[in-house]
N, C-alpha and C positions, 0 to 999 in steps of 0.2 A: 374632421375636415369640414363636415356640414356646418358645424358651429362657426368656424372661421369664415366660411363662405357667406354665411348669414350676416356676419358682422360687416364684411366688405360691401355686400349688397345694400344693407340698410344705411350705411354711411352714404352710399351713392344716392339714397332717397333724398337726402338733404340737397343734393345737387341736381338730380335728374327726375325725382318723383317716381322712382321705380317701386318694386314690390316690397313686401314686409321683410324685415330682417333686423340688423343692428348698427355708433360712435359716440366724462364725463368725462392728443394725443397729439452744433454748430460750434462746435468748438474749433479752435484754431489749429495751428500746426504742431503744437507741443502737447502731446496727449499723455495723460497719466491714467493707466488702467490696471486693475488688479485681476489677473486671470482673464483678461478680456482682449479686445482687439481694437485697432484704430477705427475711427468713424468711417462709415462707408463700406466696411468689410462685408457686411451682411451676415456675419457669423453669430449664431445664437449662443447664449450663455455668457456673454460679455458682462463684466461688471465695471462700469465707468466711474471713476472717482474724482473727476474734475481736471480739465486741462486748461492751458492758457487760452484766453480769448483771442480770436483772430479777426480778420477784416470782415466787414459787412457787405452784403449786397449782391453776391453772386448766387448761382443756383446749385452750388456744389454741396452735397451732403457733408456735414462736419463743419459748416460755417457758423460762427457765432455772430449775431447782430444784436445791438443794444439800442433800446429806445431811451434816450436821455431825458432827464427832467428839464422842463422849460417853463418859464413864466410863473414859477412858484408852484405849479401843479405837479402831481405825482400819481402813480398807479397804486391801487390798493390790492387788486387781485387780477388774475388772468385765467382764461379758459381756452385751451387748445382743442380744435376739432379735427376735421379731416384735411381740408386744404385751406383752412381759415382759422383765425383766432380773434377773440375779443377780450378787452380788458376794461375793468372798472376803475375810473379815476377816483381820487379822494373826494372830489366834489359830486360824485354819483353819476356823472356822465359816462358814456361808452365810447371807446375807440376800437375799431376793427381793422384787420388787414388780411391780405391773402385773397382767395377766390371770392369774387362778388362782394368784397368788403363794403363797398358803398351802399349796397342794399341791406346789409346787416346793421348798418349804422342807424340805429333807432334813436330818435330824440327822447328826451326825458331824463329823469334821475332815478337811480336804483340803489338798493342796498346790497344786492348780490347778483351774480350773473353766471349762467351756465350755457354751454354750447355743445351741441352734438347733432342728433337728427333734427333738431330745431334749436332755436335760441330762446331762453326764458330768463326773465329778470324778476326779481322780487322788488316790487314798488315800495316807496317810502311809507305807504299806508298798509303794507304787509299783504297786499293783493299780488296776483301773478299775471304777467303779460308774456305771451309766447309769440314768436314770429319766425318766418323762414328767410332764406337768403334771396328772396325776391322782394323782401320788404313787406310781405303780407302778414298781418296780425291774424293769428288763428282764431276762428270763430267770428271774424269781422263780417264776412259775407260767405256766399256759397262758392266762391272761387278758390278756396283753399285746396290745393292739389294734393297735399299729403294727408291731411285729416281735417274734416270739417268740425271736429270737436273743439269747443273753446276751452280755455283754462278753467279749472274749477273756481268757484267763488269761496269767499271766506278769508280768514286771517291765517297767514302761514309764517313759519319760522325759517324755512329753507326750501329750495327747489333744485332738482337734479334732472338734467336732460342730456347727459354726457354720453349716451350710448345710442339707442335705436331711434325709432320714429316716435316713440312715446316719451313720457316724462313721469316722474314721481315727485311728490312734495310732502313735507312734514308740516302738518297743521299746528296751530298754536297750542292745541290741547294734546299734542304728542302723537296723534294718530297719523297714518300714512294714506295718501290717495294717489293712484296712478291713472293715467289717461293717455289717449292718442294712439294706442296700438290696436285699435279695433279690427284692423284688417287681418291680424294674426289669429290663428285658430287656437294657439297654445298659450293663451294669456291667463294668468291666475291673478285673482285679487290679492292685494297685500294682506298679510296676516293681521288679525286683530291685536289689540294691545297698544301700549305707548312706546314710542321710540325716541332716541336722542338724536339720530341722524339717519339719512337714507341716501343711497347711491344707485342710480339707474344706469345699467350697462347696455351692451349691444343686444343681448337676448335674455338676460335675467337681471334682477335687481336684488340688493341686499340692504338691510338696515341694522343698526345697532339698537337693541332694545334698551329700555330704561334700566334694566338690571345688568347691562353690559354684554349680554350674549348677542350673537348675530343670527338673524333669520334671512333666508334667501327665497325668492319666488320667481316663477316663470313670467317673462315679459314678451317673448317671441322665440321660444326655443323648444326643440323636441326634447322631452324628458329623457333621462333624469336630470334634474337641476343639480349642479355641483353642491355638495353638502359642506357648509362651513365647519371649521374645527370647533371643538369645545373650548371653553374659557371665556374670559371677559375682555372686551375691546373698548377703545376710546373712539375709533373711527374706522370706516370701511370705504373702499373704492372698487367699483366694478368696471372692467374695461371690455375688450373685444371678446375674450373667451375665458378669462379667469378673473379672480378678485383677490385683493389683499386687504388686510386689516392691521391696524396698530393695536397691539395688546396693551393691557394696563401696565405691564412691566416695560413698555416702550420697545419691545421687539416686534417684528413683522411676521405674520403668517400669511401664506398665499394658498389658494385652492382653485380648482377648475381644470382647464385644458389649454394646451398649446399645440402648435403645428408639429405633428409627428414626434412629440416628446412630452415629458412630464412638465408640470407647471414650473416656470423659472424659480429657482431658489433665491430668496432674498439674502442679502448680506447681514452681518451682525449690526446691531444698533449702538446706542439708543436712537429711536426715531420719534419725531413729533408728528409727522403726517406722511401719507403715501398717496400716489396717484397712478392708476393703471391705464396704459394705452393699449395698442395692438401688439400682443406678444412681448411686451416689455413693461416695466414699471419704474418709477422714480420715487425715491423717498427723501424727505427733508429730515436731516438729523437734528438732534436737540441743539447742536452748536450752529445750526443754520446752513451747513454745507449740504450739497445734493449728491446722492449716489443713485445710479440706475443699474438695472440688471435685465437680462433676457436678450431678445433679438436686437442686434446692433446695426441693422440696415440703415443707411444714411447717417450713421453716427448718433442715432437717437438715444442710445444707451450710454453715451459718453458726455456727461454734462460739463459745463465750464466750472472753474473755481469761483469762489466768492461766497458771500453770506446772503441767504435768501429768507424772505418772509413767507413765501408760498410757492407752490409748484403745480403744473398741470401737464400731464402726458397726453398728447394727441395721437393721431394715427401714425404718421411718419416723422413727427417732430414734437418737441416739448418746449415749454416756456416757463420761466420763473420770474417772480418779482423780487428784486434785491431790496435790501433794507433801506437803500436811499430812494426807493420809489421808481427806479428804472426797471425795464424788462429786458431779459436776455432770452433768446430762443436758439435752439440747436436742432440739427437734423435736416430733413428734406426742405428745400427752399425753392422748388421749381415754380411756384406761383406766388412767391413773396410771403408765404405763411410764416417764415422764420425771420422776417424783417419787420419788427415792431416799430411803430412811430414814437416820436417824443410825446409825452403827456399833453 
């Protein structure tokens, strides 16, 4: 329970600048679920397999909203946070929606984007810029209310800030650096060695090493850190209190904790990617369809049908980019976080 509370508190840091803790989290009326429940039921263990898309624009859990392509532009990726989301257009610019979206809307062009306790973007020159939902760039001056630490310098391959108040990034040489969680007393430095990818969660982080094995370390969590399974992986995603990874055989393994229960069990694959939110996760199968499992509050674990190129699970909602460059979001929409704009 302490782990989950830490996750919720840390997500709130993004909104209220509270203490240390941990957030890299709408279908219509025709639901299709295997062993699961209709959106909004709040029942854990649901496995959603894609329902018909419904109308957009209200605040009911289980609503699907679609951001349509316009003017020849399209979305390349999306990152769902706590009560807000941001997406990267194919021209490198950013579009944000939900809570305080106008402040998250940073000018400039990026090659990747991540949203959680802070927003971070990988610039076209491979440097990193991070900012909060007041529009303040971290390290710009002494007024940063969450952390005065600037982003590290150097050339990077990727950045992940989808969990707590900190962030982790993969340098061009394959080493990992983490920063921004200095207020926490239980912060461990990332392990040495080279990595292929990294994911920063609410209270711990994990990375896929160059040999395919997974290593995890403390980012703001009372030990012990959930130990990853043996074997080789192609990717990993850390959420509120547990993590999942795609194995080299395209199956998914999950480890960590959930509210009053064991870690939600993933369905059979094959999978291309996975994204873990708060007490649930969503995976993109190799055929482009989406399946989610775990807690189904707000219908966040019941994705719409269709073919997707990427997926991001936020706190109470999730979003995905379809192959036509449009975005679909499902789950909680009380602040418009499940109502994406047109590109």
